[in-house]
PAZAPA-4460 file (N, C-alpha, C; in steps of 0.05 Angstrom, whole numbers, plus 32768, in hexadecimal, padded with zeros to 4 digits):
% residues 299
    n_x    n_y    n_z   ca_x   ca_y   ca_z    c_x    c_y    c_z   seq   type   mol
   7DC4   7F38   81AC   7DDA   7F44   81BB   7DD2   7F5F   81C7     1      M     A
   7DB8   7F64   81C9   7DB0   7F7E   81D4   7DB8   7F81   81F1     2      K     A
   7DBB   7F6B   8200   7DC3   7F6E   821C   7DDF   7F7A   821F     3      N     A
   7DF0   7F76   820B   7E0B   7F81   820C   7E0B   7F9F   820C     4      L     A
   7DF6   7FAB   8201   7DF5   7FC8   8200   7DF2   7FD4   821B     5      N     A
   7DEA   7FC4   822F   7DE7   7FCF   824A   7E01   7FD0   825A     6      R     A
   7E15   7FC2   8250   7E2E   7FBF   8260   7E46   7FC6   824F     7      V     A
   7E58   7FD6   825B   7E70   7FDD   824C   7E83   7FC5   824C     8      H     A
   7E8E   7FBF   8234   7E9F   7FA8   8231   7EB9   7FAA   8241     9      L     A
   7EC2   7FC2   8246   7EDA   7FC4   8257   7ED5   7FBA   8273    10      N     A
   7EBD   7FBF   827D   7EB6   7FB5   8297   7EB4   7F96   8298    11      G     A
   7EA8   7F8B   8284   7EA6   7F6D   8282   7EC2   7F61   827F    12      L     A
   7ED4   7F6F   8270   7EEF   7F65   826C   7EFE   7F66   8286    13      R     A
   7EFB   7F7B   8295   7F09   7F7D   82AF   7EFE   7F68   82C2    14      A     A
   7EE4   7F64   82C3   7ED8   7F50   82D5   7EE2   7F34   82CD    15      A     A
   7EE2   7F2E   82B3   7EEB   7F13   82AA   7F08   7F0E   82B3    16      E     A
   7F19   7F22   82B0   7F35   7F1F   82B7   7F39   7F1A   82D5    17      A     A
   7F2A   7F29   82E6   7F2C   7F25   8303   7F21   7F09   830A    18      V     A
   7F0A   7F02   82FF   7EFE   7EE8   8305   7F11   7ED1   82FD    19      L     A
   7F1F   7ED4   82E7   7F30   7EBF   82DD   7F4B   7EBF   82EB    20      R     A
   7F56   7ED6   82F1   7F71   7ED8   82FC   7F71   7ED9   831B    21      L     A
   7F5A   7EE1   8327   7F58   7EE0   8344   7F60   7EF9   8353    22      G     A
   7F6A   7F0E   8345   7F71   7F26   8353   7F70   7F3F   8341    23      S     A
   7F6D   7F56   834E   7F6D   7F6F   833F   7F88   7F74   8333    24      L     A
   7F9E   7F6E   8342   7FB9   7F73   8338   7FBF   7F63   831F    25      A     A
   7FB8   7F4A   831F   7FBE   7F39   8308   7FAE   7F42   82F0    26      A     A
   7F95   7F4A   82F4   7F84   7F53   82DE   7F8F   7F6D   82D3    27      A     A
   7F98   7F7F   82E5   7FA3   7F99   82DC   7FBC   7F94   82CB    28      A     A
   7FCC   7F81   82D4   7FE5   7F7C   82C5   7FDF   7F71   82A9    29      D     A
   7FCB   7F5F   82A7   7FC4   7F54   828D   7FB8   7F68   827B    30      E     A
   7FA7   7F7A   8286   7F99   7F8D   8276   7FA9   7FA6   8270    31      L     A
   7FBF   7FA9   827E   7FD0   7FC0   827A   7FC5   7FDA   8285    32      G     A
   7FB6   7FD9   829A   7FAA   7FF0   82A7   7FB0   7FEF   82C5    33      V     A
   7FA8   8004   82D3   7FAD   8004   82F0   7F98   7FF3   82FF    34      T     A
   7F9F   7FEC   8318   7F8C   7FDD   8329   7F73   7FED   832D    35      I     A
   7F76   8008   8332   7F5F   8019   8336   7F4D   8019   831E    36      G     A
   7F58   8019   8306   7F47   8019   82EE   7F37   7FFF   82EC    37      A     A
   7F44   7FE8   82F2   7F36   7FCF   82F2   7F1F   7FCF   8306    38      V     A
   7F24   7FDA   831E   7F10   7FDB   8333   7EF8   7FEC   832A    39      S     A
   7EFE   8003   831E   7EE8   8015   8315   7ED8   8008   82FE    40      Q     A
   7EE5   7FFA   82EC   7ED7   7FEC   82D7   7EC4   7FD7   82E2    41      H     A
   7ECD   7FC9   82F6   7EBC   7FB4   8302   7EA4   7FC0   8310    42      I     A
   7EA9   7FD5   831F   7E93   7FE3   832E   7E7D   7FEC   831A    43      I     A
   7E86   7FF9   8304   7E73   8002   82F0   7E65   7FEA   82E3    44      R     A
   7E74   7FD5   82DE   7E68   7FBD   82D1   7E52   7FB2   82E3    45      C     A
   7E57   7FAF   82FD   7E43   7FA5   8310   7E2A   7FB7   8311    46      E     A
   7E2F   7FD1   830F   7E18   7FE3   830F   7E07   7FDF   82F6    47      E     A
   7E14   7FDB   82E0   7E05   7FD7   82C7   7DF7   7FBC   82C6    48      Q     A
   7E04   7FA8   82D2   7DF7   7F8D   82D4   7DE1   7F8D   82E8    49      L     A
   7DE3   7F9D   82FD   7DCF   7F9D   8312   7DD4   7F86   8326    50      G     A
   7DEB   7F79   8325   7DF2   7F63   8338   7E10   7F64   833E    51      R     A
   7E17   7F5B   8355   7E33   7F5B   835D   7E42   7F43   8352    52      A     A
   7E59   7F48   8348   7E6A   7F32   833F   7E7E   7F29   8354    53      L     A
   7E83   7F3B   8367   7E97   7F35   837C   7E8C   7F3C   8397    54      F     A
   7E95   7F2D   83AB   7E8F   7F31   83C7   7EA7   7F41   83D3    55      D     A
   7EA2   7F58   83DD   7EB7   7F69   83E8   7EB8   7F6A   8406    56      R     A
   7EAC   7F57   8413   7EAB   7F58   8430   7EC4   7F4C   843D    57      R     A
   7ED2   7F3A   842F   7EEA   7F2F   843A   7F02   7F3D   842D    58      G     A
   7F1A   7F30   842F   7F32   7F3B   8423   7F31   7F36   8405    59      R     A
   7F37   7F4B   83F6   7F38   7F48   83D9   7F1C   7F46   83CE    60      G     A
   7F1A   7F3D   83B5   7F01   7F38   83A7   7EFC   7F1B   83A4    61      L     A
   7EE5   7F12   83AE   7EDD   7EF6   83AB   7EC4   7EF5   8399    62      Q     A
   7EC3   7EE4   8385   7EAC   7EE3   8374   7E93   7EDB   8383    63      P     A
   7E7D   7EE8   837C   7E63   7EDF   8387   7E5A   7EC7   8377    64      T     A
   7E44   7EBB   8380   7E39   7EA4   8371   7E33   7EAC   8354    65      A     A
   7E29   7EC5   8350   7E24   7ECF   8335   7E3E   7ED2   8326    66      F     A
   7E52   7EDC   8334   7E6C   7EE0   8327   7E77   7EC5   831E    67      G     A
   7E75   7EB1   832F   7E7F   7E96   8327   7E6F   7E8B   830F    68      R     A
   7E56   7E92   830E   7E45   7E88   82F9   7E4C   7E94   82DE    69      Q     A
   7E53   7EAD   82DD   7E59   7EBA   82C4   7E76   7EB9   82BC    70      V     A
   7E88   7EB1   82CE   7EA4   7EB2   82C9   7EAC   7EA2   82B0    71      A     A
   7EA1   7E89   82AF   7EA8   7E78   8298   7E9D   7E83   827E    72      G     A
   7E85   7E8E   827F   7E78   7E99   8267   7E88   7EB1   825D    73      L     A
   7E91   7EC3   8270   7EA0   7EDA   8267   7EBB   7ED1   825B    74      L     A
   7EC8   7EBE   8267   7EE2   7EB4   825D   7EDE   7EA8   8241    75      S     A
   7EC9   7E99   823E   7EC4   7E8D   8224   7EBE   7EA3   820F    76      E     A
   7EAE   7EB7   8217   7EA8   7ECC   8204   7EC0   7EDC   81FB    77      G     A
   7ED0   7EE4   820E   7EE8   7EF4   8207   7EFD   7EE2   81F9    78      F     A
   7EFC   7EC8   81FF   7F0E   7EB6   81F0   7F07   7EB6   81D2    79      G     A
   7EED   7EB5   81CC   7EE4   7EB6   81B0   7EEB   7ED0   81A3    80      R     A
   7EE8   7EE6   81B2   7EF0   7F00   81A7   7F0D   7F01   81A1    81      L     A
   7F1D   7EF5   81B2   7F3A   7EF3   81AD   7F40   7EE3   8194    82      E     A
   7F32   7ECE   818F   7F35   7EBE   8177   7F2E   7ECF   815E    83      E     A
   7F19   7EDF   8160   7F11   7EEF   814A   7F26   7F04   8143    84      A     A
   7F31   7F10   8158   7F45   7F24   8153   7F5F   7F17   8148    85      V     A
   7F66   7F00   8152   7F7D   7EF2   8148   7F7A   7EEA   812B    86      A     A
   7F61   7EE2   8123   7F5B   7EDB   8108   7F5F   7EF3   80F6    87      L     A
   7F55   7F0A   80FF   7F59   7F22   80F0   7F76   7F29   80EC    88      S     A
   7F86   7F25   8102   7FA2   7F2A   8101   7FB0   7F18   80ED    89      R     A
   7FA9   7EFF   80ED   7FB6   7EEC   80DA   7FAF   7EF4   80BD    90      R     A
   7F96   7EFD   80B9   7F8F   7F06   809E   7F9F   7F1F   8096    91      H     A
   7FA3   7F31   80A9   7FB3   7F49   80A4   7FD0   7F42   809E    92      S     A
   7FDA   7F2E   80AC   7FF6   7F27   80A8   7FFC   7F1B   808D    93      D     A
   7FE7   7F0F   8080   7FEC   7F01   8067   7FE0   7F10   804F    94      T     A
   7FD3   7F26   8053   7FC8   7F36   803D   7FD7   7F50   803B    95      L     A
   7FE3   7F56   8024   7FF2   7F6E   8020   7FE2   7F80   800C    96      L     A
   7FDA   7F97   8016   7FCA   7FA9   8005   7FDC   7FC0   7FFC    97      T     A
   7FDD   7FC4   7FE2   7FEF   7FD7   7FD6   7FDF   7FEB   7FC5    98      I     A
   7FE2   8005   7FCA   7FD6   8019   7FBA   7FEA   8022   7FA4    99      S     A
   7FE1   8021   7F8B   7FF4   8026   7F75   7FE4   8032   7F5E   100      V     A
   7FF2   8043   7F4E   7FE5   804E   7F37   7FDE   8038   7F23   101      A     A
   7FC7   803A   7F15   7FBF   8025   7F03   7FD3   801F   7EED   102      P     A
   7FE0   8034   7EE1   7FF3   8030   7ECC   800B   8020   7ED5   103      V     A
   8016   8028   7EEC   802D   801A   7EF7   8026   7FFD   7EFE   104      F     A
   800D   7FF9   7F08   8005   7FDE   7F0F   8003   7FCD   7EF6   105      A     A
   7FF5   7FD6   7EE1   7FF0   7FC5   7ECA   8009   7FC1   7EB8   106      S     A
   8019   7FD6   7EB5   8030   7FD4   7EA3   8049   7FC9   7EAF   107      K     A
   804B   7FCA   7ECA   8064   7FC1   7ED6   8061   7FAE   7EED   108      W     A
   8050   7FB6   7F01   804F   7FA6   7F1A   8041   7F8B   7F16   109      L     A
   8029   7F8B   7F0C   801A   7F72   7F0A   8029   7F5C   7EFB   110      V     A
   8036   7F62   7EE4   8044   7F4C   7ED7   805B   7F40   7EE7   111      P     A
   8063   7F4D   7EFD   8079   7F43   7F0D   8070   7F37   7F28   112      R     A
   8057   7F3A   7F2E   804E   7F31   7F48   8051   7F12   7F4D   113      L     A
   8050   7F03   7F37   8054   7EE6   7F3A   806F   7EE0   7F47   114      A     A
   8083   7EF0   7F40   809D   7EEB   7F4C   809D   7EF1   7F6A   115      R     A
   808F   7F05   7F72   808C   7F0B   7F8F   807D   7EF4   7F9D   116      F     A
   8068   7EEB   7F90   8058   7ED5   7F9D   8068   7EBB   7F9F   117      S     A
   807A   7EB6   7F8C   808A   7E9E   7F8E   809E   7EA0   7FA5   118      S     A
   80A6   7EB8   7FAC   80B8   7EBC   7FC3   80AA   7EBC   7FDD   119      L     A
   8090   7EC5   7FDD   8081   7EC8   7FF5   8065   7EBD   7FF1   120      H     A
   8063   7EA2   7FEE   8049   7E96   7FE8   8035   7E99   7FFF   121      P     A
   803E   7EA1   8017   802C   7EA4   802D   801C   7EBE   802C   122      E     A
   8025   7ED1   801A   8018   7EEB   8018   8005   7EED   8000   123      L     A
   7FF0   7EFB   8004   7FDE   7F01   7FEE   7FDF   7F20   7FE9   124      R     A
   7FDC   7F27   7FD0   7FDE   7F44   7FC9   7FC2   7F4E   7FC1   125      I     A
   7FBC   7F66   7FCB   7FA4   7F74   7FC2   7FAD   7F8F   7FB8   126      R     A
   7FA9   7F95   7F9E   7FB1   7FAE   7F93   7F99   7FC2   7F93   127      L     A
   7F9E   7FD9   7F9E   7F8B   7FEF   7F9D   7F94   8003   7F88   128      D     A
   7F89   8001   7F70   7F92   8011   7F59   7F87   802E   7F5C   129      A     A
   7F98   8040   7F63   7F90   805C   7F68   7FA8   806E   7F66   130      S     A
   7FA3   8087   7F5D   7FB8   809B   7F5D   7FB8   80AD   7F75   131      I     A
   7FA3   80AA   7F86   7FA1   80BA   7F9E   7FB4   80B0   7FB4   132      A     A
   7FC0   80C2   7FC3   7FD1   80BA   7FD9   7FBE   80B4   7FF1   133      L     A
   7FBA   809B   7FF6   7FA6   8093   800B   7FB1   8099   8026   134      V     A
   7F9E   809B   8039   7FA6   809E   8055   7FAE   8083   8060   135      N     A
   7FC8   8080   8064   7FD2   8065   806C   7FCC   805F   8089   136      L     A
   7FC4   8073   8098   7FBD   806D   80B5   7F9F   8068   80B8   137      D     A
   7F90   806D   80A4   7F73   806A   80A7   7F67   8057   8092   138      A     A
   7F78   8046   8086   7F6F   8033   8072   7F7D   8019   8076   139      S     A
   7F76   8005   8066   7F83   7FEB   8068   7F9B   7FE9   8055   140      D     A
   7FA3   7FFF   8048   7FB9   7FFF   8035   7FD3   7FFD   8045   141      V     A
   7FE4   7FEA   803E   7FFE   7FE6   804C   8014   7FF6   8040   142      D     A
   8012   7FFB   8026   8028   8007   8017   801D   8014   7FFE   143      L     A
   8028   802C   7FF8   8021   8039   7FDF   803A   803D   7FCE   144      A     A
   8037   803C   7FB4   804C   8042   7FA1   8043   805A   7F91   145      I     A
   8053   806F   7F93   804B   8088   7F87   8061   8095   7F77   146      R     A
   805A   80A4   7F63   806D   80B4   7F54   8068   80D2   7F5B   147      V     A
   807D   80E0   7F61   807B   80FC   7F68   8095   8107   7F70   148      G     A
   8094   811E   7F7D   80AC   812B   7F87   80B1   8126   7FA4   149      E     A
   80A0   8115   7FB1   80A3   8110   7FCD   8099   8127   7FDE   150      G     A
   80A0   8127   7FF7   8098   813C   8009   807B   813A   8012   151      G     A
   806F   8122   800F   8053   811F   8019   8053   811F   8038   152      W     A
   8040   812D   8044   803F   812F   8061   8037   8115   806F   153      P     A
   8042   8110   8086   8039   80FB   8099   803C   80DF   808D   154      D     A
   804E   80DB   807B   8054   80C0   8070   8072   80BC   806E   155      V     A
   807A   80A4   806C   8096   809D   8066   8098   8096   8049   156      K     A
   80A7   80A7   803A   80A9   80A3   801D   80C7   809E   8015   157      A     A
   80CC   8086   800B   80E7   807E   8003   80EA   807D   7FE5   158      E     A
   80FC   808D   7FDA   80FF   808C   7FBD   810C   8072   7FB4   159      P     A
   8102   8067   7F9E   810D   804D   7F94   8117   8050   7F77   160      V     A
   810D   8064   7F68   8116   8066   7F4C   810F   8082   7F43   161      L     A
   8124   8090   7F38   811F   80AA   7F2B   8112   80A5   7F11   162      A     A
   80FE   80B6   7F0A   80F0   80B2   7EF1   80FF   80C0   7EDA   163      Q     A
   8107   80B0   7EC7   8114   80BA   7EAF   8103   80B3   7E97   164      E     A
   8105   80C5   7E83   80F3   80C2   7E6B   8103   80BF   7E52   165      I     A
   80F6   80B4   7E3D   8103   80AF   7E23   80EE   80A9   7E0F   166      F     A
   80F2   80AF   7DF6   80DE   80A9   7DE1   80DE   808B   7DDB   167      P     A
   80C6   8081   7DD4   80C3   8066   7DCB   80B0   8066   7DB3   168      V     A
   80B3   8052   7DA2   80A1   804F   7D8B   80A1   8033   7D81   169      C     A
   8090   802D   7D6E   808F   8012   7D62   80A9   800F   7D51   170      A     A
   80B3   7FF6   7D4E   80CB   7FF2   7D3E   80CA   7FFE   7D22   171      P     A
   80B3   7FFB   7D15   80B1   8005   7CF9   80B5   8023   7CF8   172      A     A
   80AA   8032   7D0C   80AD   804F   7D0C   80CA   8057   7D13   173      L     A
   80D8   8047   7D21   80F3   804E   7D29   8106   8050   7D11   174      A     A
   80FF   8043   7CFB   810F   8045   7CE3   8111   8062   7CD8   175      D     A
   80FD   8073   7CE0   80FC   808E   7CD6   810C   80A1   7CE9   176      K     A
   8116   8097   7CFF   8122   80A8   7D13   8140   80A2   7D15   177      L     A
   814F   80B2   7D07   816C   80AE   7D07   817A   80BF   7D1C   178      R     A
   816F   80D6   7D22   8179   80E9   7D36   8162   80F6   7D44   179      E     A
   8166   8100   7D5C   814F   810C   7D6C   813E   8120   7D5D   180      P     A
   814A   8130   7D4B   813B   8144   7D3C   8126   8137   7D2B   181      R     A
   8129   811E   7D23   8116   8110   7D12   80FB   810D   7D20   182      D     A
   80FA   810F   7D3A   80E1   810C   7D49   80CD   8122   7D40   183      I     A
   80D8   8138   7D37   80C6   814E   7D2E   80B6   8147   7D16   184      M     A
   80BD   8131   7D08   80B0   812A   7CEF   809C   8113   7CF1   185      R     A
   8098   8109   7D0A   8086   80F3   7D0E   8070   80FA   7D22   186      V     A
   8059   80EC   7D22   8044   80F2   7D35   804D   80ED   7D52   187      P     A
   8042   80FC   7D64   8048   80F9   7D80   802F   80EE   7D8F   188      I     A
   8032   80D8   7D9D   801D   80CD   7DAD   8020   80D9   7DC9   189      V     A
   800B   80E6   7DD3   800D   80F4   7DEC   7FFB   80E8   7E02   190      R     A
   8006   80E8   7E1A   7FF7   80E2   7E32   7FEC   80FD   7E3C   191      D     A
   7FD2   8101   7E38   7FC6   811B   7E3E   7FC8   8123   7E5B   192      A     A
   7FCA   8110   7E6D   7FCB   8116   7E8A   7FE7   8118   7E94   193      N     A
   7FFB   8115   7E83   8016   8116   7E8D   801E   8132   7E95   194      S     A
   802D   8134   7EAA   8038   814F   7EB2   8055   8153   7EA9   195      T     A
   805E   8140   7E99   807A   8142   7E8F   807A   814C   7E72   196      I     A
   8088   8162   7E6E   808A   816E   7E54   809F   8160   7E43   197      S     A
   809A   815F   7E29   80AD   8154   7E16   80C7   8164   7E17   198      W     A
   80C6   817D   7E1F   80DE   818E   7E21   80F2   8183   7E34   199      D     A
   80E9   8174   7E48   80FC   8168   7E5B   8110   8157   7E4C   200      V     A
   8107   8149   7E37   8119   8138   7E27   8125   8148   7E10   201      W     A
   8115   815A   7E04   811E   8167   7DEC   8132   817E   7DF1   202      L     A
   812E   818D   7E06   813E   81A5   7E0A   815C   81A0   7E0C   203      S     A
   8165   818B   7E1A   8182   8186   7E1B   818E   8180   7DFF   204      P     A
   817D   8179   7DEC   8186   8172   7DD1   8183   818A   7DBE   205      L     A
   817B   81A1   7DC9   8177   81B9   7DB9   815E   81B9   7DA9   206      G     A
   814A   81AA   7DB1   8130   81A8   7DA3   811A   81B3   7DB5   207      L     A
   8102   81B8   7DA9   80EC   81C3   7DB8   80D2   81B4   7DB3   208      S     A
   80C2   81B1   7DC8   80A8   81A4   7DC5   8096   81B2   7DB2   209      E     A
   8098   81CC   7DAF   8086   81DB   7D9E   8088   81D3   7D80   210      K     A
   809F   81C5   7D7A   80A3   81BD   7D5E   8099   81A1   7D58   211      D     A
   808F   8193   7D6C   8085   8178   7D68   806B   8178   7D58   212      L     A
   8067   8162   7D4A   804E   815F   7D3B   8038   8156   7D4E   213      R     A
   8020   815C   7D47   8009   8153   7D57   8004   8135   7D51   214      E     A
   7FF9   8127   7D65   7FF2   810B   7D62   7FDA   8105   7D74   215      G     A
   7FD4   80EC   7D77   7FBE   80E4   7D88   7FC4   80E8   7DA6   216      D     A
   7FAF   80EE   7DB5   7FB2   80F3   7DD2   7FA0   80E1   7DE1   217      S     A
   7FAA   80D7   7DF8   7F9B   80C5   7E09   7F9D   80CE   7E26   218      F     A
   7F88   80C9   7E35   7F87   80D2   7E51   7F92   80BC   7E64   219      T     A
   7F9D   80A7   7E58   7FA9   8092   7E68   7FC3   808A   7E5B   220      D     A
   7FD8   8088   7E6B   7FF3   8082   7E60   7FF4   8066   7E54   221      A     A
   7FE4   8053   7E5F   7FE4   8038   7E53   7FD9   8038   7E37   222      S     A
   7FC4   8048   7E32   7FB9   804A   7E18   7FCC   8058   7E05   223      L     A
   7FDA   806C   7E0E   7FEE   8079   7DFE   8004   8066   7DF6   224      A     A
   800C   8055   7E09   8021   8041   7E03   8017   802E   7DEE   225      L     A
   7FFE   8025   7DF0   7FF2   8013   7DDD   7FF2   801F   7DC1   226      D     A
   7FEC   8039   7DC0   7FEB   8047   7DA7   8007   8048   7D9A   227      A     A
   801C   804C   7DAB   8037   804C   7DA1   803F   8030   7D97   228      A     A
   8036   801C   7DA5   803B   8000   7D9C   802E   7FFC   7D81   229      I     A
   8017   8007   7D7D   8008   8004   7D64   8013   8015   7D4D   230      G     A
   8028   8024   7D53   8035   8033   7D3D   8029   804F   7D38   231      G     A
   801A   805A   7D4B   800D   8073   7D47   801F   808B   7D4B   232      Q     A
   8036   8087   7D57   8049   809D   7D5B   805D   8097   7D70   233      G     A
   806C   80AC   7D77   8081   80A9   7D8C   8075   80B3   7DA6   234      V     A
   807B   80A5   7DBC   8072   80AC   7DD6   8089   80B1   7DE9   235      M     A
   8086   80C3   7DFB   8099   80C8   7E10   8093   80B5   7E27   236      L     A
   80A4   80A2   7E2C   809E   808D   7E3F   80B3   808D   7E56   237      A     A
   80AF   807B   7E69   80C1   8077   7E7F   80C4   8059   7E84   238      W     A
   80D8   8051   7E93   80DE   8034   7E95   80C7   8022   7E9E   239      P     A
   80BA   8029   7EB4   80A5   8017   7EBE   808D   8015   7EAC   240      T     A
   808A   8029   7E9B   8074   8028   7E88   807B   8017   7E6F   241      L     A
   8093   801B   7E64   809A   8010   7E4A   80AC   7FF7   7E4B   242      A     A
   80B6   7FF1   7E63   80CB   7FDC   7E65   80C2   7FC2   7E58   243      H     A
   80AB   7FB7   7E5F   80A3   7F9D   7E55   809E   7F9D   7E37   244      D     A
   8092   7FB3   7E2C   808E   7FB6   7E10   80A9   7FB8   7E01   245      A     A
   80BC   7FC5   7E0D   80D7   7FC6   7E01   80E4   7FAB   7E01   246      L     A
   80E2   7F9D   7E17   80EE   7F82   7E19   80E2   7F6F   7E05   247      S     A
   80C8   7F72   7DFF   80BA   7F60   7DED   80BE   7F68   7DD0   248      A     A
   80CC   7F7F   7DCB   80D0   7F88   7DB0   80B8   7F96   7DA3   249      G     A
   80A3   7F9C   7DB4   808C   7FAA   7DA9   8092   7FC8   7DA5   250      L     A
   80A5   7FD2   7DB5   80AE   7FED   7DB3   80CC   7FED   7DB1   251      L     A
   80D7   8003   7DA8   80F4   8008   7DA8   80FA   8024   7DB2   252      V     A
   8112   8028   7DBB   811B   8043   7DC2   812D   804C   7DAB   253      R     A
   8123   805F   7D9B   8133   8067   7D84   814D   8076   7D8C   254      P     A
   814D   8082   7DA4   8164   8091   7DAD   816A   8088   7DCA   255      F     A
   8183   8089   7DD1   818C   8080   7DEC   818B   8096   7E01   256      R     A
   8186   80AF   7DF9   8186   80C4   7E0D   8170   80C1   7E21   257      Q     A
   8176   80C5   7E3A   8163   80C5   7E50   8161   80E1   7E5B   258      L     A
   814A   80E9   7E66   8147   8102   7E73   813B   80FE   7E8F   259      A     A
   8147   8109   7EA2   813D   8106   7EBE   8127   811A   7EC3   260      R     A
   8111   8111   7ECE   80FB   8123   7ED6   80FE   812B   7EF3   261      T     A
   80EC   813B   7EFD   80ED   8143   7F19   80E0   812E   7F2B   262      R     A
   80D5   8119   7F1F   80C6   8105   7F2E   80D6   80EC   7F34   263      F     A
   80CE   80DE   7F49   80D9   80C4   7F50   80C3   80B2   7F59   264      S     A
   80C9   8098   7F59   80B6   8084   7F65   80BD   8082   7F83   265      Y     A
   80A8   8081   7F93   80AC   807F   7FB0   809B   8068   7FBB   266      F     A
   80A7   805B   7FCF   8098   8048   7FDF   808E   8058   7FF8   267      L     A
   8074   8058   7FFB   8068   8069   800F   805A   8058   8025   268      V     A
   8062   805C   803E   8056   804D   8054   804F   8061   806A   269      T     A
   8041   8057   807E   8038   8067   8095   8050   806F   80A6   270      S     A
   804F   8088   80AF   8064   8091   80C2   805E   8088   80DE   271      N     A
   8046   807E   80E3   803C   8079   80FE   8039   805B   8105   272      N     A
   803F   804A   80F2   803D   802D   80F6   8057   801F   80F0   273      R     A
   805E   800C   8100   8076   7FFB   80FA   8070   7FEB   80E1   274      A     A
   8084   7FE7   80D1   8081   7FD8   80B8   8080   7FBA   80BE   275      E     A
   806B   7FAC   80B7   806A   7F8F   80BB   807C   7F81   80A7   276      P     A
   8081   7F68   80AD   8093   7F58   809C   808B   7F58   807F   277      R     A
   8070   7F56   807A   8067   7F54   805F   806E   7F6D   804E   278      K     A
   806D   7F85   805B   8075   7F9E   804E   8092   7F9E   8048   279      V     A
   80A2   7F96   805C   80BF   7F96   8058   80C7   7F83   8041   280      K     A
   80B9   7F6C   8040   80BF   7F58   802B   80B9   7F64   800F   281      A     A
   80A2   7F71   800D   809A   7F7C   7FF3   80AD   7F92   7FEB   282      F     A
   80B4   7FA4   7FFD   80C6   7FBA   7FF7   80E1   7FAF   7FED   283      K     A
   80EC   7F9B   7FFA   8105   7F90   7FF2   8103   7F84   7FD6   284      A     A
   80EE   7F76   7FD1   80EA   7F6A   7FB6   80E6   7F7F   7FA1   285      W     A
   80D7   7F94   7FA7   80D1   7FA9   7F93   80EB   7FB7   7F8C   286      L     A
   80FC   7FBC   7F9F   8115   7FCA   7F9A   8126   7FB9   7F86   287      R     A
   8127   7FA0   7F8A   8136   7F8E   7F78   812A   7F8F   7F5B   288      E     A
   8110   7F8E   7F59   8104   7F8F   7F3F   8108   7FAA   7F31   289      E     A
   8105   7FBF   7F41   810A   7FDA   7F36   8127   7FDD   7F2C   290      I     A
   8139   7FD2   7F3C   8155   7FD4   7F34   815A   7FC5   7F1A   291      A     A
   814E   7FAE   7F17   8150   7F9E   7EFE   8145   7FAD   7EE6   292      A     A
   812F   7FBA   7EEA   8123   7FCA   7ED4   8135   7FE1   7ECD   293      T     A
   813F   7FEF   7EE1   8151   8006   7EDC   816A   7FFD   7ECD   294      A     A
   8175   7FE6   7ED4   818D   7FDC   7EC7   8187   7FD5   7EAA   295      Q     A
   8170   7FCA   7EA4   8169   7FC3   7E89   8167   7FDB   7E76   296      N     A
   815A   7FF0   7E7F   8157   8006   7E6D   816F   8018   7E6C   297      Y     A
   8182   8014   7E7E   819B   8023   7E7D   81B1   8014   7E6E   298      R     A
   81AC   7FFA   7E69   81C1   7FEA   7E5C   81C1   7FEE   7E3E   299      S     A
***
């Protein structure tokens, strides 16, 4: 394909359109440019080829013998390029790429994806497990799910669930917890990377985090949850983290009090791209699933 390096593809595209359609005006209309632009592209193309594609001695442009010879080849070539682009588009329409935090993915989203797939069997999901807010205009990510305060620049962020927290523990440990103050007498399992203080839950009850006992600490919320399931202590959890373990009876909520944090879950999409059908379908499904989870832990 070294010969293609000698000729600008825009010129070949303009020449192909004129050869196929028979006029500068028709080619300009198809390509979405001016007649003058088509003419300039063709002139430059002929200079790069070193041969004339059109005879300009009569009215309009008439293809030369060389022009007639290459017309079919150019149409065939651009037709194959069109097929390649269409194939890429079909792939894009059926593949939904979602950027999501690993903990949210493993503890809540992934166990529910089969339900989405049953509703939309034509779509395939690719999860990008990351806590970074990706550049949605410069990547193949269609949608991100993030926890934060919002206000991220240059994106559309729609809140779907306020983050509320509550203690959880193994059923055996719950027998020791009759009132919130009893938490001070049992080990605390901590998520070392959490930005949420125990005081968010304790302070409204007249208690303080400084009086909590020390316990094991983990740099991953999933591991901390597993430790709580194993009976190592009480953990401060939230619905999308603990919902399934609570439903399975692996964990219990010893107290019904909830505390609202400053964070929420957001659906994050590009501000500069129209939302395709696949994104709208996933967002609608996710809102229903989130609402069901919220209803369960509030009931």
